mmJSON file of the N, C-alpha and C atoms, coordinates in Angstrom:
{"data_MODEL":{"atom_site":{
"group_PDB":["ATOM","ATOM","ATOM","ATOM","ATOM","ATOM","ATOM","ATOM","ATOM","ATOM","ATOM","ATOM","ATOM","ATOM","ATOM","ATOM","ATOM","ATOM","ATOM","ATOM","ATOM","ATOM","ATOM","ATOM","ATOM","ATOM","ATOM","ATOM","ATOM","ATOM","ATOM","ATOM","ATOM","ATOM","ATOM","ATOM","ATOM","ATOM","ATOM","ATOM","ATOM","ATOM","ATOM","ATOM","ATOM","ATOM","ATOM","ATOM","ATOM","ATOM","ATOM","ATOM","ATOM","ATOM","ATOM","ATOM","ATOM","ATOM","ATOM","ATOM","ATOM","ATOM","ATOM","ATOM","ATOM","ATOM","ATOM","ATOM","ATOM","ATOM","ATOM","ATOM","ATOM","ATOM","ATOM","ATOM","ATOM","ATOM","ATOM","ATOM","ATOM","ATOM","ATOM","ATOM","ATOM","ATOM","ATOM","ATOM","ATOM","ATOM","ATOM","ATOM","ATOM","ATOM","ATOM","ATOM","ATOM","ATOM","ATOM","ATOM","ATOM","ATOM","ATOM","ATOM","ATOM","ATOM","ATOM","ATOM","ATOM","ATOM","ATOM","ATOM","ATOM","ATOM","ATOM","ATOM","ATOM","ATOM","ATOM","ATOM","ATOM","ATOM","ATOM","ATOM","ATOM","ATOM","ATOM","ATOM","ATOM","ATOM","ATOM","ATOM","ATOM","ATOM","ATOM","ATOM","ATOM","ATOM","ATOM","ATOM","ATOM","ATOM","ATOM","ATOM","ATOM","ATOM","ATOM","ATOM","ATOM","ATOM","ATOM","ATOM","ATOM","ATOM","ATOM","ATOM","ATOM","ATOM","ATOM","ATOM","ATOM","ATOM","ATOM","ATOM","ATOM","ATOM","ATOM","ATOM","ATOM","ATOM","ATOM","ATOM","ATOM","ATOM","ATOM","ATOM","ATOM","ATOM","ATOM","ATOM","ATOM","ATOM","ATOM","ATOM","ATOM","ATOM","ATOM","ATOM","ATOM","ATOM","ATOM","ATOM","ATOM","ATOM","ATOM","ATOM","ATOM","ATOM","ATOM","ATOM","ATOM","ATOM","ATOM","ATOM","ATOM","ATOM","ATOM","ATOM","ATOM","ATOM","ATOM","ATOM","ATOM","ATOM","ATOM","ATOM","ATOM","ATOM","ATOM","ATOM","ATOM","ATOM","ATOM","ATOM","ATOM","ATOM","ATOM","ATOM","ATOM","ATOM","ATOM","ATOM","ATOM","ATOM"],
"id":[1,2,3,4,5,6,7,8,9,10,11,12,13,14,15,16,17,18,19,20,21,22,23,24,25,26,27,28,29,30,31,32,33,34,35,36,37,38,39,40,41,42,43,44,45,46,47,48,49,50,51,52,53,54,55,56,57,58,59,60,61,62,63,64,65,66,67,68,69,70,71,72,73,74,75,76,77,78,79,80,81,82,83,84,85,86,87,88,89,90,91,92,93,94,95,96,97,98,99,100,101,102,103,104,105,106,107,108,109,110,111,112,113,114,115,116,117,118,119,120,121,122,123,124,125,126,127,128,129,130,131,132,133,134,135,136,137,138,139,140,141,142,143,144,145,146,147,148,149,150,151,152,153,154,155,156,157,158,159,160,161,162,163,164,165,166,167,168,169,170,171,172,173,174,175,176,177,178,179,180,181,182,183,184,185,186,187,188,189,190,191,192,193,194,195,196,197,198,199,200,201,202,203,204,205,206,207,208,209,210,211,212,213,214,215,216,217,218,219,220,221,222,223,224,225,226,227,228,229,230,231,232,233,234],
"type_symbol":["N","C","C","N","C","C","N","C","C","N","C","C","N","C","C","N","C","C","N","C","C","N","C","C","N","C","C","N","C","C","N","C","C","N","C","C","N","C","C","N","C","C","N","C","C","N","C","C","N","C","C","N","C","C","N","C","C","N","C","C","N","C","C","N","C","C","N","C","C","N","C","C","N","C","C","N","C","C","N","C","C","N","C","C","N","C","C","N","C","C","N","C","C","N","C","C","N","C","C","N","C","C","N","C","C","N","C","C","N","C","C","N","C","C","N","C","C","N","C","C","N","C","C","N","C","C","N","C","C","N","C","C","N","C","C","N","C","C","N","C","C","N","C","C","N","C","C","N","C","C","N","C","C","N","C","C","N","C","C","N","C","C","N","C","C","N","C","C","N","C","C","N","C","C","N","C","C","N","C","C","N","C","C","N","C","C","N","C","C","N","C","C","N","C","C","N","C","C","N","C","C","N","C","C","N","C","C","N","C","C","N","C","C","N","C","C","N","C","C","N","C","C","N","C","C","N","C","C","N","C","C","N","C","C"],
"label_atom_id":["N","CA","C","N","CA","C","N","CA","C","N","CA","C","N","CA","C","N","CA","C","N","CA","C","N","CA","C","N","CA","C","N","CA","C","N","CA","C","N","CA","C","N","CA","C","N","CA","C","N","CA","C","N","CA","C","N","CA","C","N","CA","C","N","CA","C","N","CA","C","N","CA","C","N","CA","C","N","CA","C","N","CA","C","N","CA","C","N","CA","C","N","CA","C","N","CA","C","N","CA","C","N","CA","C","N","CA","C","N","CA","C","N","CA","C","N","CA","C","N","CA","C","N","CA","C","N","CA","C","N","CA","C","N","CA","C","N","CA","C","N","CA","C","N","CA","C","N","CA","C","N","CA","C","N","CA","C","N","CA","C","N","CA","C","N","CA","C","N","CA","C","N","CA","C","N","CA","C","N","CA","C","N","CA","C","N","CA","C","N","CA","C","N","CA","C","N","CA","C","N","CA","C","N","CA","C","N","CA","C","N","CA","C","N","CA","C","N","CA","C","N","CA","C","N","CA","C","N","CA","C","N","CA","C","N","CA","C","N","CA","C","N","CA","C","N","CA","C","N","CA","C","N","CA","C","N","CA","C","N","CA","C","N","CA","C","N","CA","C","N","CA","C"],
"label_alt_id":[null,null,null,null,null,null,null,null,null,null,null,null,null,null,null,null,null,null,null,null,null,null,null,null,null,null,null,null,null,null,null,null,null,null,null,null,null,null,null,null,null,null,null,null,null,null,null,null,null,null,null,null,null,null,null,null,null,null,null,null,null,null,null,null,null,null,null,null,null,null,null,null,null,null,null,null,null,null,null,null,null,null,null,null,null,null,null,null,null,null,null,null,null,null,null,null,null,null,null,null,null,null,null,null,null,null,null,null,null,null,null,null,null,null,null,null,null,null,null,null,null,null,null,null,null,null,null,null,null,null,null,null,null,null,null,null,null,null,null,null,null,null,null,null,null,null,null,null,null,null,null,null,null,null,null,null,null,null,null,null,null,null,null,null,null,null,null,null,null,null,null,null,null,null,null,null,null,null,null,null,null,null,null,null,null,null,null,null,null,null,null,null,null,null,null,null,null,null,null,null,null,null,null,null,null,null,null,null,null,null,null,null,null,null,null,null,null,null,null,null,null,null,null,null,null,null,null,null,null,null,null,null,null,null],
"label_comp_id":["UNK","UNK","UNK","UNK","UNK","UNK","UNK","UNK","UNK","UNK","UNK","UNK","UNK","UNK","UNK","UNK","UNK","UNK","UNK","UNK","UNK","UNK","UNK","UNK","UNK","UNK","UNK","UNK","UNK","UNK","UNK","UNK","UNK","UNK","UNK","UNK","UNK","UNK","UNK","UNK","UNK","UNK","UNK","UNK","UNK","UNK","UNK","UNK","UNK","UNK","UNK","UNK","UNK","UNK","UNK","UNK","UNK","UNK","UNK","UNK","UNK","UNK","UNK","UNK","UNK","UNK","UNK","UNK","UNK","UNK","UNK","UNK","UNK","UNK","UNK","UNK","UNK","UNK","UNK","UNK","UNK","UNK","UNK","UNK","UNK","UNK","UNK","UNK","UNK","UNK","UNK","UNK","UNK","UNK","UNK","UNK","UNK","UNK","UNK","UNK","UNK","UNK","UNK","UNK","UNK","UNK","UNK","UNK","UNK","UNK","UNK","UNK","UNK","UNK","UNK","UNK","UNK","UNK","UNK","UNK","UNK","UNK","UNK","UNK","UNK","UNK","UNK","UNK","UNK","UNK","UNK","UNK","UNK","UNK","UNK","UNK","UNK","UNK","UNK","UNK","UNK","UNK","UNK","UNK","UNK","UNK","UNK","UNK","UNK","UNK","UNK","UNK","UNK","UNK","UNK","UNK","UNK","UNK","UNK","UNK","UNK","UNK","UNK","UNK","UNK","UNK","UNK","UNK","UNK","UNK","UNK","UNK","UNK","UNK","UNK","UNK","UNK","UNK","UNK","UNK","UNK","UNK","UNK","UNK","UNK","UNK","UNK","UNK","UNK","UNK","UNK","UNK","UNK","UNK","UNK","UNK","UNK","UNK","UNK","UNK","UNK","UNK","UNK","UNK","UNK","UNK","UNK","UNK","UNK","UNK","UNK","UNK","UNK","UNK","UNK","UNK","UNK","UNK","UNK","UNK","UNK","UNK","UNK","UNK","UNK","UNK","UNK","UNK","UNK","UNK","UNK","UNK","UNK","UNK"],
"label_asym_id":["A","A","A","A","A","A","A","A","A","A","A","A","A","A","A","A","A","A","A","A","A","A","A","A","A","A","A","A","A","A","A","A","A","A","A","A","A","A","A","A","A","A","A","A","A","A","A","A","A","A","A","A","A","A","A","A","A","A","A","A","A","A","A","A","A","A","A","A","A","A","A","A","A","A","A","A","A","A","A","A","A","A","A","A","A","A","A","A","A","A","A","A","A","A","A","A","A","A","A","A","A","A","A","A","A","A","A","A","A","A","A","A","A","A","A","A","A","A","A","A","A","A","A","A","A","A","A","A","A","A","A","A","A","A","A","A","A","A","A","A","A","A","A","A","A","A","A","A","A","A","A","A","A","A","A","A","A","A","A","A","A","A","A","A","A","A","A","A","A","A","A","A","A","A","A","A","A","A","A","A","A","A","A","A","A","A","A","A","A","A","A","A","A","A","A","A","A","A","A","A","A","A","A","A","A","A","A","A","A","A","A","A","A","A","A","A","A","A","A","A","A","A","A","A","A","A","A","A","A","A","A","A","A","A"],
"label_entity_id":["1","1","1","1","1","1","1","1","1","1","1","1","1","1","1","1","1","1","1","1","1","1","1","1","1","1","1","1","1","1","1","1","1","1","1","1","1","1","1","1","1","1","1","1","1","1","1","1","1","1","1","1","1","1","1","1","1","1","1","1","1","1","1","1","1","1","1","1","1","1","1","1","1","1","1","1","1","1","1","1","1","1","1","1","1","1","1","1","1","1","1","1","1","1","1","1","1","1","1","1","1","1","1","1","1","1","1","1","1","1","1","1","1","1","1","1","1","1","1","1","1","1","1","1","1","1","1","1","1","1","1","1","1","1","1","1","1","1","1","1","1","1","1","1","1","1","1","1","1","1","1","1","1","1","1","1","1","1","1","1","1","1","1","1","1","1","1","1","1","1","1","1","1","1","1","1","1","1","1","1","1","1","1","1","1","1","1","1","1","1","1","1","1","1","1","1","1","1","1","1","1","1","1","1","1","1","1","1","1","1","1","1","1","1","1","1","1","1","1","1","1","1","1","1","1","1","1","1","1","1","1","1","1","1"],
"label_seq_id":[1,1,1,2,2,2,3,3,3,4,4,4,5,5,5,6,6,6,7,7,7,8,8,8,9,9,9,10,10,10,11,11,11,12,12,12,13,13,13,14,14,14,15,15,15,16,16,16,17,17,17,18,18,18,19,19,19,20,20,20,21,21,21,22,22,22,23,23,23,24,24,24,25,25,25,26,26,26,27,27,27,28,28,28,29,29,29,30,30,30,31,31,31,32,32,32,33,33,33,34,34,34,35,35,35,36,36,36,37,37,37,38,38,38,39,39,39,40,40,40,41,41,41,42,42,42,43,43,43,44,44,44,45,45,45,46,46,46,47,47,47,48,48,48,49,49,49,50,50,50,51,51,51,52,52,52,53,53,53,54,54,54,55,55,55,56,56,56,57,57,57,58,58,58,59,59,59,60,60,60,61,61,61,62,62,62,63,63,63,64,64,64,65,65,65,66,66,66,67,67,67,68,68,68,69,69,69,70,70,70,71,71,71,72,72,72,73,73,73,74,74,74,75,75,75,76,76,76,77,77,77,78,78,78],
"pdbx_PDB_ins_code":[null,null,null,null,null,null,null,null,null,null,null,null,null,null,null,null,null,null,null,null,null,null,null,null,null,null,null,null,null,null,null,null,null,null,null,null,null,null,null,null,null,null,null,null,null,null,null,null,null,null,null,null,null,null,null,null,null,null,null,null,null,null,null,null,null,null,null,null,null,null,null,null,null,null,null,null,null,null,null,null,null,null,null,null,null,null,null,null,null,null,null,null,null,null,null,null,null,null,null,null,null,null,null,null,null,null,null,null,null,null,null,null,null,null,null,null,null,null,null,null,null,null,null,null,null,null,null,null,null,null,null,null,null,null,null,null,null,null,null,null,null,null,null,null,null,null,null,null,null,null,null,null,null,null,null,null,null,null,null,null,null,null,null,null,null,null,null,null,null,null,null,null,null,null,null,null,null,null,null,null,null,null,null,null,null,null,null,null,null,null,null,null,null,null,null,null,null,null,null,null,null,null,null,null,null,null,null,null,null,null,null,null,null,null,null,null,null,null,null,null,null,null,null,null,null,null,null,null,null,null,null,null,null,null],
"Cartn_x":[-19.467,-19.087,-20.182,-20.426,-21.413,-20.833,-20.509,-19.823,-20.656,-21.938,-22.779,-22.772,-22.851,-22.841,-21.52,-20.433,-19.107,-18.887,-19.298,-19.144,-19.927,-21.123,-21.925,-21.216,-20.687,-20.008,-18.746,-17.974,-16.739,-17.023,-18.155,-18.509,-18.918,-19.341,-19.625,-18.341,-17.496,-16.27,-15.25,-15.173,-14.117,-14.197,-15.369,-15.394,-15.188,-15.647,-15.455,-13.983,-13.295,-11.851,-11.066,-11.444,-10.77,-10.891,-12.086,-12.308,-11.536,-11.525,-10.814,-9.304,-8.723,-7.286,-6.926,-7.754,-7.482,-7.545,-8.566,-8.722,-7.584,-7.113,-6.006,-4.748,-4.481,-3.306,-3.446,-4.663,-4.896,-4.704,-5.219,-5.061,-3.585,-2.818,-1.397,-0.609,-1.283,-0.627,-0.224,-0.653,-0.343,-1.267,-0.896,-1.738,-2.986,-3.992,-5.234,-5.006,-4.251,-4.037,-3.271,-2.273,-1.55,-2.464,-3.266,-4.156,-5.16,-5.734,-6.721,-6.059,-4.893,-4.148,-3.807,-3.327,-2.992,-4.215,-5.318,-6.551,-7.061,-7.099,-7.557,-6.662,-5.356,-4.395,-4.504,-4.485,-4.492,-5.861,-6.931,-8.24,-8.302,-7.793,-7.778,-6.919,-5.719,-4.826,-5.489,-6.082,-6.726,-7.856,-8.698,-9.841,-9.362,-8.328,-7.801,-7.255,-6.538,-5.995,-7.136,-8.107,-9.21,-10.041,-10.302,-11.111,-10.384,-9.078,-8.315,-8.324,-8.12,-8.124,-9.524,-10.519,-11.903,-12.252,-11.836,-12.078,-11.316,-10.073,-9.285,-9.964,-10.406,-11.099,-12.365,-13.069,-14.308,-14.019,-12.983,-12.635,-12.117,-11.391,-10.828,-11.831,-12.995,-14.035,-13.548,-12.812,-12.313,-13.342,-13.75,-14.733,-14.089,-14.74,-14.229,-15.3,-15.076,-16.071,-16.298,-15.271,-15.442,-16.343,-16.108,-16.917,-18.374,-18.561,-19.902,-20.616,-19.875,-20.475,-20.927,-20.374,-20.775,-22.242,-22.699,-24.112,-24.68,-25.409,-25.912,-26.782,-27.532,-28.414,-27.608,-26.521,-25.696,-25.035,-24.635,-23.974,-24.94,-26.205,-27.193,-27.524,-27.43,-27.749,-26.729,-25.502,-24.439,-24.42],
"Cartn_y":[-6.034,-5.428,-4.461,-4.406,-3.451,-2.042,-1.449,-0.16,0.938,0.992,2.039,2.013,0.81,0.662,1.131,0.76,1.127,2.634,3.221,4.679,5.406,4.928,5.544,5.419,4.241,4.032,4.901,4.968,5.758,7.25,7.657,9.083,9.517,8.584,8.871,8.812,7.829,7.64,8.733,9.261,10.24,11.493,12.166,13.38,13.076,11.915,11.547,11.359,10.59,10.387,11.688,12.509,13.793,14.662,14.736,15.545,14.972,13.667,13.03,13.295,13.024,13.246,14.722,15.598,17.034,17.515,17.096,17.545,17.056,15.848,15.338,16.182,16.517,17.345,18.743,19.292,20.619,20.614,19.61,19.493,19.329,18.676,18.517,19.809,20.872,22.172,22.592,21.876,22.251,23.363,24.021,25.079,24.459,25.288,24.806,24.302,25.045,24.641,23.306,23.144,21.873,20.747,21.008,19.98,19.517,20.468,20.092,19.308,19.754,19.042,17.628,17.504,16.209,15.312,15.845,15.064,14.577,15.454,15.066,14.023,14.215,13.298,11.915,11.831,10.525,9.852,10.615,10.004,9.36,10.059,9.507,8.252,8.303,7.131,5.955,6.184,5.103,4.472,5.301,4.78,4.074,4.589,3.942,2.561,2.425,1.123,0.157,0.584,-0.286,-0.66,0.299,0.013,-0.923,-0.743,-1.621,-3.05,-3.2,-4.545,-5.171,-4.363,-4.853,-5.311,-4.549,-4.929,-6.196,-6.305,-7.506,-8.73,-8.613,-9.719,-10.086,-9.107,-9.374,-10.125,-9.7,-10.368,-11.779,-11.999,-13.31,-14.192,-13.657,-14.376,-14.809,-13.925,-14.166,-13.581,-14.395,-13.955,-12.961,-11.831,-10.771,-10.488,-10.914,-10.727,-9.258,-8.441,-7.007,-6.41,-6.765,-6.243,-6.701,-7.931,-8.459,-7.833,-7.489,-6.895,-5.48,-4.823,-3.447,-3.383,-4.38,-4.47,-5.681,-5.479,-6.538,-7.564,-7.159,-8.077,-9.131,-8.735,-9.69,-10.671,-10.203,-11.066,-12.099,-11.746,-12.682,-13.77,-13.493,-14.49,-15.614,-15.358,-16.368,-17.311],
"Cartn_z":[-15.096,-13.848,-13.401,-12.129,-11.604,-11.472,-12.591,-12.627,-11.976,-12.238,-11.678,-10.148,-9.591,-8.133,-7.554,-8.206,-7.707,-7.82,-8.924,-9.078,-7.988,-7.693,-6.635,-5.273,-4.974,-3.7,-3.598,-4.662,-4.62,-4.624,-5.22,-5.176,-3.781,-2.974,-1.562,-0.735,-1.029,-0.256,-0.482,-1.705,-2.025,-1.171,-1.078,-0.234,1.246,1.684,3.094,3.386,2.543,2.734,2.593,1.625,1.44,2.687,3.215,4.426,5.614,5.739,6.84,6.745,5.586,5.417,5.57,5.007,5.105,6.548,7.268,8.65,9.528,9.308,10.101,9.857,8.611,8.304,8.876,8.822,9.374,10.888,11.55,12.996,13.375,12.508,12.765,12.559,12.06,11.959,10.567,9.557,8.176,7.706,6.617,6.067,5.419,5.202,4.616,3.195,2.393,1.018,0.935,1.79,1.822,2.289,3.3,3.839,2.796,2.048,1.028,-0.088,-0.527,-1.572,-1.118,0.097,0.669,0.728,1.218,1.329,0.002,-0.989,-2.33,-2.949,-2.82,-3.415,-2.815,-1.495,-0.857,-0.901,-0.965,-1.159,-2.533,-3.549,-4.906,-4.969,-4.368,-4.382,-3.686,-2.519,-1.758,-2.55,-3.135,-3.895,-5.15,-5.789,-7.003,-6.692,-5.591,-5.222,-4.893,-4.108,-3.741,-4.971,-5.866,-7.061,-8.005,-8.161,-9.033,-8.521,-7.245,-6.659,-6.724,-6.532,-6.59,-7.996,-9.02,-10.406,-10.767,-10.277,-10.521,-9.913,-8.654,-8.006,-8.756,-9.249,-9.986,-11.28,-12.0,-13.26,-13.049,-11.945,-11.659,-10.905,-10.603,-9.864,-8.481,-7.827,-6.468,-5.5,-4.54,-3.565,-2.598,-2.432,-1.559,-0.498,0.714,1.762,2.071,2.05,2.274,1.206,-0.049,-1.134,-0.993,-0.569,-0.396,0.783,1.833,3.009,2.788,1.78,1.495,1.124,0.414,0.076,0.8,1.876,2.727,2.013,1.029,0.321,-0.425,-1.05,-1.787,-0.83,0.337,1.304,1.851,1.995,2.521,1.527,0.239,-0.783,-0.843,-0.43,-0.555,0.586],
"occupancy":[1.0,1.0,1.0,1.0,1.0,1.0,1.0,1.0,1.0,1.0,1.0,1.0,1.0,1.0,1.0,1.0,1.0,1.0,1.0,1.0,1.0,1.0,1.0,1.0,1.0,1.0,1.0,1.0,1.0,1.0,1.0,1.0,1.0,1.0,1.0,1.0,1.0,1.0,1.0,1.0,1.0,1.0,1.0,1.0,1.0,1.0,1.0,1.0,1.0,1.0,1.0,1.0,1.0,1.0,1.0,1.0,1.0,1.0,1.0,1.0,1.0,1.0,1.0,1.0,1.0,1.0,1.0,1.0,1.0,1.0,1.0,1.0,1.0,1.0,1.0,1.0,1.0,1.0,1.0,1.0,1.0,1.0,1.0,1.0,1.0,1.0,1.0,1.0,1.0,1.0,1.0,1.0,1.0,1.0,1.0,1.0,1.0,1.0,1.0,1.0,1.0,1.0,1.0,1.0,1.0,1.0,1.0,1.0,1.0,1.0,1.0,1.0,1.0,1.0,1.0,1.0,1.0,1.0,1.0,1.0,1.0,1.0,1.0,1.0,1.0,1.0,1.0,1.0,1.0,1.0,1.0,1.0,1.0,1.0,1.0,1.0,1.0,1.0,1.0,1.0,1.0,1.0,1.0,1.0,1.0,1.0,1.0,1.0,1.0,1.0,1.0,1.0,1.0,1.0,1.0,1.0,1.0,1.0,1.0,1.0,1.0,1.0,1.0,1.0,1.0,1.0,1.0,1.0,1.0,1.0,1.0,1.0,1.0,1.0,1.0,1.0,1.0,1.0,1.0,1.0,1.0,1.0,1.0,1.0,1.0,1.0,1.0,1.0,1.0,1.0,1.0,1.0,1.0,1.0,1.0,1.0,1.0,1.0,1.0,1.0,1.0,1.0,1.0,1.0,1.0,1.0,1.0,1.0,1.0,1.0,1.0,1.0,1.0,1.0,1.0,1.0,1.0,1.0,1.0,1.0,1.0,1.0,1.0,1.0,1.0,1.0,1.0,1.0,1.0,1.0,1.0,1.0,1.0,1.0],
"B_iso_or_equiv":[0.0,0.0,0.0,0.0,0.0,0.0,0.0,0.0,0.0,0.0,0.0,0.0,0.0,0.0,0.0,0.0,0.0,0.0,0.0,0.0,0.0,0.0,0.0,0.0,0.0,0.0,0.0,0.0,0.0,0.0,0.0,0.0,0.0,0.0,0.0,0.0,0.0,0.0,0.0,0.0,0.0,0.0,0.0,0.0,0.0,0.0,0.0,0.0,0.0,0.0,0.0,0.0,0.0,0.0,0.0,0.0,0.0,0.0,0.0,0.0,0.0,0.0,0.0,0.0,0.0,0.0,0.0,0.0,0.0,0.0,0.0,0.0,0.0,0.0,0.0,0.0,0.0,0.0,0.0,0.0,0.0,0.0,0.0,0.0,0.0,0.0,0.0,0.0,0.0,0.0,0.0,0.0,0.0,0.0,0.0,0.0,0.0,0.0,0.0,0.0,0.0,0.0,0.0,0.0,0.0,0.0,0.0,0.0,0.0,0.0,0.0,0.0,0.0,0.0,0.0,0.0,0.0,0.0,0.0,0.0,0.0,0.0,0.0,0.0,0.0,0.0,0.0,0.0,0.0,0.0,0.0,0.0,0.0,0.0,0.0,0.0,0.0,0.0,0.0,0.0,0.0,0.0,0.0,0.0,0.0,0.0,0.0,0.0,0.0,0.0,0.0,0.0,0.0,0.0,0.0,0.0,0.0,0.0,0.0,0.0,0.0,0.0,0.0,0.0,0.0,0.0,0.0,0.0,0.0,0.0,0.0,0.0,0.0,0.0,0.0,0.0,0.0,0.0,0.0,0.0,0.0,0.0,0.0,0.0,0.0,0.0,0.0,0.0,0.0,0.0,0.0,0.0,0.0,0.0,0.0,0.0,0.0,0.0,0.0,0.0,0.0,0.0,0.0,0.0,0.0,0.0,0.0,0.0,0.0,0.0,0.0,0.0,0.0,0.0,0.0,0.0,0.0,0.0,0.0,0.0,0.0,0.0,0.0,0.0,0.0,0.0,0.0,0.0,0.0,0.0,0.0,0.0,0.0,0.0],
"pdbx_formal_charge":[null,null,null,null,null,null,null,null,null,null,null,null,null,null,null,null,null,null,null,null,null,null,null,null,null,null,null,null,null,null,null,null,null,null,null,null,null,null,null,null,null,null,null,null,null,null,null,null,null,null,null,null,null,null,null,null,null,null,null,null,null,null,null,null,null,null,null,null,null,null,null,null,null,null,null,null,null,null,null,null,null,null,null,null,null,null,null,null,null,null,null,null,null,null,null,null,null,null,null,null,null,null,null,null,null,null,null,null,null,null,null,null,null,null,null,null,null,null,null,null,null,null,null,null,null,null,null,null,null,null,null,null,null,null,null,null,null,null,null,null,null,null,null,null,null,null,null,null,null,null,null,null,null,null,null,null,null,null,null,null,null,null,null,null,null,null,null,null,null,null,null,null,null,null,null,null,null,null,null,null,null,null,null,null,null,null,null,null,null,null,null,null,null,null,null,null,null,null,null,null,null,null,null,null,null,null,null,null,null,null,null,null,null,null,null,null,null,null,null,null,null,null,null,null,null,null,null,null,null,null,null,null,null,null],
"auth_seq_id":[1,1,1,2,2,2,3,3,3,4,4,4,5,5,5,6,6,6,7,7,7,8,8,8,9,9,9,10,10,10,11,11,11,12,12,12,13,13,13,14,14,14,15,15,15,16,16,16,17,17,17,18,18,18,19,19,19,20,20,20,21,21,21,22,22,22,23,23,23,24,24,24,25,25,25,26,26,26,27,27,27,28,28,28,29,29,29,30,30,30,31,31,31,32,32,32,33,33,33,34,34,34,35,35,35,36,36,36,37,37,37,38,38,38,39,39,39,40,40,40,41,41,41,42,42,42,43,43,43,44,44,44,45,45,45,46,46,46,47,47,47,48,48,48,49,49,49,50,50,50,51,51,51,52,52,52,53,53,53,54,54,54,55,55,55,56,56,56,57,57,57,58,58,58,59,59,59,60,60,60,61,61,61,62,62,62,63,63,63,64,64,64,65,65,65,66,66,66,67,67,67,68,68,68,69,69,69,70,70,70,71,71,71,72,72,72,73,73,73,74,74,74,75,75,75,76,76,76,77,77,77,78,78,78],
"auth_comp_id":["UNK","UNK","UNK","UNK","UNK","UNK","UNK","UNK","UNK","UNK","UNK","UNK","UNK","UNK","UNK","UNK","UNK","UNK","UNK","UNK","UNK","UNK","UNK","UNK","UNK","UNK","UNK","UNK","UNK","UNK","UNK","UNK","UNK","UNK","UNK","UNK","UNK","UNK","UNK","UNK","UNK","UNK","UNK","UNK","UNK","UNK","UNK","UNK","UNK","UNK","UNK","UNK","UNK","UNK","UNK","UNK","UNK","UNK","UNK","UNK","UNK","UNK","UNK","UNK","UNK","UNK","UNK","UNK","UNK","UNK","UNK","UNK","UNK","UNK","UNK","UNK","UNK","UNK","UNK","UNK","UNK","UNK","UNK","UNK","UNK","UNK","UNK","UNK","UNK","UNK","UNK","UNK","UNK","UNK","UNK","UNK","UNK","UNK","UNK","UNK","UNK","UNK","UNK","UNK","UNK","UNK","UNK","UNK","UNK","UNK","UNK","UNK","UNK","UNK","UNK","UNK","UNK","UNK","UNK","UNK","UNK","UNK","UNK","UNK","UNK","UNK","UNK","UNK","UNK","UNK","UNK","UNK","UNK","UNK","UNK","UNK","UNK","UNK","UNK","UNK","UNK","UNK","UNK","UNK","UNK","UNK","UNK","UNK","UNK","UNK","UNK","UNK","UNK","UNK","UNK","UNK","UNK","UNK","UNK","UNK","UNK","UNK","UNK","UNK","UNK","UNK","UNK","UNK","UNK","UNK","UNK","UNK","UNK","UNK","UNK","UNK","UNK","UNK","UNK","UNK","UNK","UNK","UNK","UNK","UNK","UNK","UNK","UNK","UNK","UNK","UNK","UNK","UNK","UNK","UNK","UNK","UNK","UNK","UNK","UNK","UNK","UNK","UNK","UNK","UNK","UNK","UNK","UNK","UNK","UNK","UNK","UNK","UNK","UNK","UNK","UNK","UNK","UNK","UNK","UNK","UNK","UNK","UNK","UNK","UNK","UNK","UNK","UNK","UNK","UNK","UNK","UNK","UNK","UNK"],
"auth_asym_id":["A","A","A","A","A","A","A","A","A","A","A","A","A","A","A","A","A","A","A","A","A","A","A","A","A","A","A","A","A","A","A","A","A","A","A","A","A","A","A","A","A","A","A","A","A","A","A","A","A","A","A","A","A","A","A","A","A","A","A","A","A","A","A","A","A","A","A","A","A","A","A","A","A","A","A","A","A","A","A","A","A","A","A","A","A","A","A","A","A","A","A","A","A","A","A","A","A","A","A","A","A","A","A","A","A","A","A","A","A","A","A","A","A","A","A","A","A","A","A","A","A","A","A","A","A","A","A","A","A","A","A","A","A","A","A","A","A","A","A","A","A","A","A","A","A","A","A","A","A","A","A","A","A","A","A","A","A","A","A","A","A","A","A","A","A","A","A","A","A","A","A","A","A","A","A","A","A","A","A","A","A","A","A","A","A","A","A","A","A","A","A","A","A","A","A","A","A","A","A","A","A","A","A","A","A","A","A","A","A","A","A","A","A","A","A","A","A","A","A","A","A","A","A","A","A","A","A","A","A","A","A","A","A","A"],
"auth_atom_id":["N","CA","C","N","CA","C","N","CA","C","N","CA","C","N","CA","C","N","CA","C","N","CA","C","N","CA","C","N","CA","C","N","CA","C","N","CA","C","N","CA","C","N","CA","C","N","CA","C","N","CA","C","N","CA","C","N","CA","C","N","CA","C","N","CA","C","N","CA","C","N","CA","C","N","CA","C","N","CA","C","N","CA","C","N","CA","C","N","CA","C","N","CA","C","N","CA","C","N","CA","C","N","CA","C","N","CA","C","N","CA","C","N","CA","C","N","CA","C","N","CA","C","N","CA","C","N","CA","C","N","CA","C","N","CA","C","N","CA","C","N","CA","C","N","CA","C","N","CA","C","N","CA","C","N","CA","C","N","CA","C","N","CA","C","N","CA","C","N","CA","C","N","CA","C","N","CA","C","N","CA","C","N","CA","C","N","CA","C","N","CA","C","N","CA","C","N","CA","C","N","CA","C","N","CA","C","N","CA","C","N","CA","C","N","CA","C","N","CA","C","N","CA","C","N","CA","C","N","CA","C","N","CA","C","N","CA","C","N","CA","C","N","CA","C","N","CA","C","N","CA","C","N","CA","C","N","CA","C","N","CA","C","N","CA","C","N","CA","C","N","CA","C"],
"pdbx_PDB_model_num":[1,1,1,1,1,1,1,1,1,1,1,1,1,1,1,1,1,1,1,1,1,1,1,1,1,1,1,1,1,1,1,1,1,1,1,1,1,1,1,1,1,1,1,1,1,1,1,1,1,1,1,1,1,1,1,1,1,1,1,1,1,1,1,1,1,1,1,1,1,1,1,1,1,1,1,1,1,1,1,1,1,1,1,1,1,1,1,1,1,1,1,1,1,1,1,1,1,1,1,1,1,1,1,1,1,1,1,1,1,1,1,1,1,1,1,1,1,1,1,1,1,1,1,1,1,1,1,1,1,1,1,1,1,1,1,1,1,1,1,1,1,1,1,1,1,1,1,1,1,1,1,1,1,1,1,1,1,1,1,1,1,1,1,1,1,1,1,1,1,1,1,1,1,1,1,1,1,1,1,1,1,1,1,1,1,1,1,1,1,1,1,1,1,1,1,1,1,1,1,1,1,1,1,1,1,1,1,1,1,1,1,1,1,1,1,1,1,1,1,1,1,1,1,1,1,1,1,1,1,1,1,1,1,1]
}}}
């Protein structure tokens, strides 16, 4: 499995998702502490679901166009 590549991608996605979820909750009128907790929790849940499914597809050798499109070079080879 390309673990290093996935860890790098998720380490970029986690703070972006956290900030997005947190800012939406803050704009909706929630407190800062609740917004940050909400953002961190749901960013982790989202990434965990996506990573689990991605690992399952990799192990089952299921072609995933979204996963392939993340890295343009791999998508062009197929």
